[in-house]
C-alpha positions in Angstrom: -12.4 3.1 0.6 -10.1 3.2 -2.5 -11.6 3.1 -5.9 -9.9 1.5 -8.9 -11.0 2.5 -12.4 -10.1 -0.1 -15.0 -11.3 -1.7 -18.2 -14.1 -4.3 -17.6 -11.8 -7.1 -18.8 -9.1 -6.1 -16.3 -11.8 -5.8 -13.5 -12.8 -9.4 -14.3 -9.2 -10.6 -14.0 -8.8 -8.8 -10.7 -11.9 -10.3 -9.3 -10.7 -13.8 -10.1 -7.4 -13.4 -8.1 -7.2 -15.4 -4.9 -7.0 -13.6 -1.6 -3.6 -12.8 -0.3 -1.9 -15.4 1.9 -0.9 -14.4 5.4 2.8 -14.3 4.2 2.0 -12.0 1.4 0.0 -9.7 3.7 2.8 -9.7 6.3 5.3 -8.7 3.6 3.1 -6.0 2.3 2.6 -4.6 5.7 6.3 -4.7 6.4 7.0 -2.8 3.1 4.5 -0.1 3.9 5.8 0.3 7.4 9.4 0.8 6.0 8.1 3.3 3.4 6.3 5.3 6.1 9.4 5.4 8.3 11.4 6.8 5.4 8.7 9.3 4.5 8.4 10.6 8.0 12.2 10.7 8.5 12.5 12.9 5.5 9.9 15.4 6.7 11.3 18.7 7.9 11.1 19.2 11.7 10.6 22.8 12.6 11.5 24.2 15.9 9.7 27.4 16.8 11.8 29.2 19.5 
C-alpha cells in the first residue's frame, strides 16, 4: 500500500474528498494504461544471439 506523508491540515482535506466517480476512475485507468504502453515501448529490447 502506498503511503502519503503530508501536513495534518492537508491530510484532513484529503480525508474529506468524496470517492472517485466511475467516470473519473475509468479516465485514470485509461491514462495509466497509456503511460504504461509508452514506458514499455521505450524499453530496450535485447536479442542474445
